[in-house]
C-alpha positions, 0 to 999 in steps of 0.5 A: 780720032787722032793718030796718037789715040789710035797708036795708044789704043792699038798698043793696049789692045795688043797688051791685053791680047798678049797677056790673055794668051799667056794666062789662058793658053800657057802654064808659065804664070801658074804661080802668078795667075791672080796678079796677071788677071788683075793686070789684064783687067786694069789694061782693059779698063785703060783701053776702054777709057781711051776708047770712050775719050776718043768717042767723046772727042769726036761727038763734041767736035761734030756737034759743038761749034763754039770753041770755048764750049768745045774746049770746056766740054772736052776737059770735063768729059776727059776728067769724068772718064779719068775719074771713072777709070781710076775708080775701076782700077782701085776696085781691081787692086784694092780688096778692102772696102774701107781702103777703097772708099778712103782712097777714092774719096781722096782722089775725087776730092782732089779732082773736084777742088782742082776743077771746081769752077768747071763743075759750078759752071756746068751745074749752073748751066743745067739749072738755067736750061731746066728751070729757065729763070731767064731765056734768050731775048730777056733783058736782065741784070747779073751783078754789075752786068746789064744786057740782053741775053743772046745765048745760053750754053752749059757753061756761060751766058752771053749778053749784049751789054747796055748802060755803062758809058751809054745812057738810056739802057742802050747798047754799048757794043760789048758782048759779055760772057758770064760764067753760069756759076752766078746762078748759084749765089747771085740775085737775078734781076729780069726786066722781062720775065712774066711781066715784060714792062717796067715803070719809068718817070719823066720830071718836068720843072714848071715856073711858079706862076704856071697853071700846074693843074692845066699842065698836069691834065695836058701831060697825062693826056699826052703820055696816055696817047703815046703809051696806050698800047703799053697800058692795054698789054700790061694790064693783060699780062698782070691779069695772067700773073695773078694765077702765078703770084700774089698781086695787090694792085693792077694799077698801070695807069699814068700818074702825075705827082707834084712837088715844090722844090725851091722856086719851082714846081716839079711834076713827076710823071710815072708811066709803064713802058717796054724796057727795051724802048725806054729811052725812045718813049722818054724822048717822045714824051719830053718833045711832045710836052715841050711842043705843047707847053710852048703854045700855052701862055700860062705854062712856063717850063723852068725856074727863075733863080736869083743870081748875086753878081759881085764886081771884081776890083779893077786892075790898072793894066798900065801900072807896072808891078813893084819889083 
């Protein structure tokens, strides 16, 4: 409790005691007893408001370590206590119910408009902590922000950013603090909730004379060996998801889709993978396929394109330009 609060609390305590003594133990205010009682009640309300504010400040200071959260909670608690004290003061001085409701409504509306972002963030934090659309450790997308959830508080969610100028879903090194109000009007894209895998693709370009059926067989065998643990676990997770969602397919097997594009054959390989290891697995697959195809004489990576070369007209460097 700060020294300033101590002085204010002592001041109002003395006033309450002094007015109470004058009202109940003297006859000086017999003509103004009603007003004096209202003054005593009002000062008592203000005194208790300061006591509540000082107590809230101490609790928040002891239990909340994050500076941003401590500041926001202090601000919210102070507004709540002020709003409550103002409502009680209106009850003391206004007897007419209609007048009281109108005055309190106008005051409350002003406070809500002024601190709407604080209340929206707090409401979003309550929704997140109770309904758990995501948890710490989940990989997710919030509007244009991608990252892994590091921490969830009542007012903001902290992400370790991925993507941006870094390819392959790897960390950029920036820590993002996203206000929790996003939960009220934004779509949350969770990469790991309920089903902790995603599908990824690798595209291999084959020369037209390549044995594509052999290449397809080798590619599927190579990928399945690399991701065999992912396939096993993803099938178990899909089986559990059937109890919660309506699923139409359990197909997590590796697929190869062939396509002719110009003078090359494109082989699109679709497989299931842990989203946090996507780039690592992608690299393993590409390197394994390149090494394997390098030993196959009837499989060639790449394509042959015709290039038309136009000879530029010669310039005689010994001839001086005309002036």
